[in-house]
N, C-alpha and C positions, 0 to 999 in steps of 0.2 A: 608592909606596903600597902598604900591603898588600893582598894578595887576602882578601877577605871569605869563600872558601871554606877558605883556609886558614890564614889569621895566627891564632897563637894565642890563645887568651879571645875571636876574634869567629867568630859562627856565623850563616851567608848563607841568604839565604833558600832555598837549596837543598839542604843540608848532609843528605849521606848517600844524593841521588839524584839519578840520571841518566837518559838517554833510555830507556835499556832499561830502566831499573827504571817508569818511566812507560807504556812499553806493557806490559809484564807485570801491572802494577794494573789497566790496562785491560781486559787477556784475561782477567782472572779475574773482574771486576766486570760487566762486558759482552760475555761469551762470544761469545754468540751474535748479539748486534747489528753490524749491518754498520759496518766501517771504511770503505773504500776500493771504489768501484764503478770499475771501470776499463769505459768507454762508446767503443769506437773506433767511426768512421764505417761500417765496414762489416760488421758482425760484432755479434751479440746481447750485450747488458753481460753483465760478469761479477764476481759481489760476493765480497767475501772478509769474512767476520766477524772483529773482534776477535781470535777464539783460531785460527782459522785462519791468518790472517795472523802471528800469534806466532809460531805453529808453524813455519810456511814460513821466516822470517825467522831462526828457531834453527838448522832444515836449514841454511841460507845458509851461515850465519855458523858452523857448524860445518863445512862443507865448504870455507870459504877458508881457516880454520884448517888444514884438512890440505892444502891447497895450499899451505901455507907463510906464510900471511900473519899475522905478528905483529903486538902490541897497536905503534901507533906509527906504522905503517906507511903510506905514501900510497898510496889506490886510486884511478886514474880511472873517474869514472861518466860515459863522455858518452851520451847519450840522450835522444831526444826523449820525452814524456808517455807515459809506460805504467808498468804496476803492476810490471817486473822493474825499474825505477828508484829504487821504493819499497822494493822486497827487498833493493836491491844498499847502498842509503843505511842501511837499517837492520840490516843485519847487518854490514858495516864497524864502525858504530857501536858495537854490540851485543860484539865483538871486541877492540875498543877500536883498531881499524885508521882514520886518520884519509880519512871519504870524500870524495874532490876532484868536485863538481858544475862540468862545464865548457860554454858556449856551444855547442849543437851547429852553430851558424854560425861557430863559428871557422875562420880560415883557417890551411892547414897551417903556417905560421910562428909563429902562436898555441898551437896545438896542441904544437908542439915546444918552445916557452919553459915552457907551463905543465907539463907532463912532466916536463922538467928540472930546473925552477924549485923544486918540490917533490920532486923526487926520487920521482917514483913509479914503483912496483914491479909493477902490473898493472893492466891497464884491463878496463870493460864495457863494452862498445859494441854495436850495432847494424848490421847488413849494408850500411847508405849510407854507413857512416862507418869501415868496418872496415879499409878498405885505407889511408886516411888517417890512424888511429891507427896502423898498421903500419908506412907510412912514416917517421913523423914522430915517433913515440915508441918509439925504438930501444932505450932501455936496459931497457925492461919484461922482466919473466921472464916474463909470459904473459896474453895477450889472450883474453877471452870476451865471444861474440858471441850477443846473441837472436836468434831465429826471426823475427822481423819488423821492419818500418819504421812505427813509432807506430800499429800494430793492421794496419797494407797487408802484402801480398806484397811479400819484398823483389825487386829487381830485377836484384841482383847475389847472389852467393855471397862466403862469408867466405872472409878468404885460407887456404890450407894451413896455417899452423902458429896457427890460430886453433883457439879450444876453444869447444862448444858451451856457453851458460849453463845448461842444465839438467843437465850431468855434474856442476856444480860443487855439488849439494845431495847432505848426508849426512844424518845420523838428529838429528833434533831433540834427541834425548837426548843428544849431546853436545855441546850448544852448548857454549861456553866461557862461562867462569864468571868475575868480577874482583870487586874492591870497590868501588861505586860510588864517583866521586871526580867532583864537577861542574866543578872546575877542571882537569879532563882535556883534551886537545883531542878534538874530534867531527868536523867538518866545514869544507871550505873554498871560499868562492867566489872568482874572478877579477872584478875590477871593469874595465870596458871599454876602458880605458886610452885615454882621449880628449885627455890630454894627456902621457903618457908612457907607461912600460912597465903594462901591468895590476898592479896589485898584490893579492896573496891574502891575502885577508881570512878569519881563522882563526876558526870560532866554537867555544868549549866548550861542555862540555853544559848548564852553569849558563846561557850565551847562550842557546841554543837552546831550552831551559825557559822561560826570561825571554820571549823572543820567543813562544811557546806561549803565558803564562801573560799577558801583557799585550794579545797580540793578540785572546784570547778575549776578553778585559776589555771591550776596544775596542768589537768587534763585537755585544755581548751575546749570546754564542753559548752554546748550551745544549744538554744533551743528545739533543735530539728535534732540532734542525737537520740539516738536508742541504745541505753547501757545494759550488757546483756552481767546480769550477777546470779551467780551458782555458790559462791564463798558462802559460809554464813552469816546470817543476820545478827546474830546477837555476838558478834565479833567486828573490831572500830574497822575492818578493812570495809565490808560491803554496806554495812551503815551509816559511815560519812562518807568515804569514796568515792561509793555507788549511788547510792540511794540519795539520800542529804545531797550529795552534789549535782543529782540529777533535779532534785525538786529546786537548787537554788534558781536552776537556769532555766525553770520549766521545762524539763526534757524528758524524755520517757525512760523507766528502769524496768527490765522485764528480769522477772523472779524466777529461776529453776530450784526445784526440792535440794539438789545439791549438784556435782560437777557432776557427769559423765559424757564418758568423750564418745559414745557413738551416739548422742542426742545433742550434742554440740551444737553441730552444724544443722541441721535440720531447723532449732528454733532459731538459731541467727538465721539461717536463711528465711525463714517465715517471717521475723519481725523487722528484718533488715537494719540488725544489729550493726551500730557502730564503732561502740566503743566494747571493751572489759577489763576486767583486771584480775589477774592471773599468777599464777607460781608455776616454778619450774614442774611439780609434779605432773601437771596437768598439761603442759606442754608438752613433756616427753610422752606422756598418753595420745595425744593430739598427732602425734609426728607420726606415730601408727594408725591414722587415718588418711583418707583421700581426702585432699583441702579442694573445696571449690573452686574454683576461677573468678566465679562470680559472686563473692561475697561482698557486704559493702563497708567491713571492717576498715577505718584508719588510723587508728592507733590500741594499741594494747597498755595496760600498766602493768610494769614487775618489777620487783625487787633483785634482778638480776639482769645483763645485757648480755643477749645471745643471738648475735647478727645471725649464725646461721640458719639458726631456728626462725627466726621473723623472718629470713628472706624465703624458707619456704611455705611460712604462712601469708605471705604475701602482704605484710602491714608493718607498720613501724611501731616500734616500742617507746615506753616513756618511763627510761629507768628511776626506780624508787619510788614507784606509785606504788607498790601494793604494802 
């Protein structure tokens, strides 16, 4: 079957556009509007406007290129939810490298398989997983480690051969430039491997843009919305349904380290969240806590329809969204 983005005479829906182009457009049209808000459990929230985030992505992309990462090469991003995970993903994508987001609960043998299967040349991780990556992803040229574990102080230091994530940044004026190609590889996620070896699922830029556009439409997202995100960003749900969909419309995405029933409502109220993607486990946990009457949620996305639960939360559901 011909590829609609490249076949002669056929124009795909994202011709001339890629993920960096979408971020660049949002940075120009909504430069000072909050894009990502990092809400760690034990520290004040930190906001990145579209313009500021775009600049930092450019600086990191330039730094990755300086460290020898080339278009088409694979980079492991083995991180829990944090702002560094999003900076690393977008920087790889801008450079033309392929971001490989791996489940942070993966066993050592799985990490060894992931790194070897895709031929990863570098990794970005956090202190809690640095030793695992160093021991089981031995073909990497280098590993960089962020300074915290999903907002918490690290219990262990990085291996001696690891670099600090912060030294990767260069000058955003040197960000790599390349022609937009929606058919180019963008990102990889591995399936859970319940019946056989995990399979590498490759997204092109067109796949990512399609996920952003369609999910935003399904959610009826608008630029004024604030999407509360606590499901893992290494998974399709949070990455495409929450973050990329928010980027598509120029909305705001609030990132929490993980789900916490006790912290859910304070974060929702502090940032005026209007949307969240949830799962039954989270809903049941939240039913054990008092639901504030003055929250601003208008819709929740979920894979199940539970009218009694949503009546208790005072929000409608968009079934099939998770």
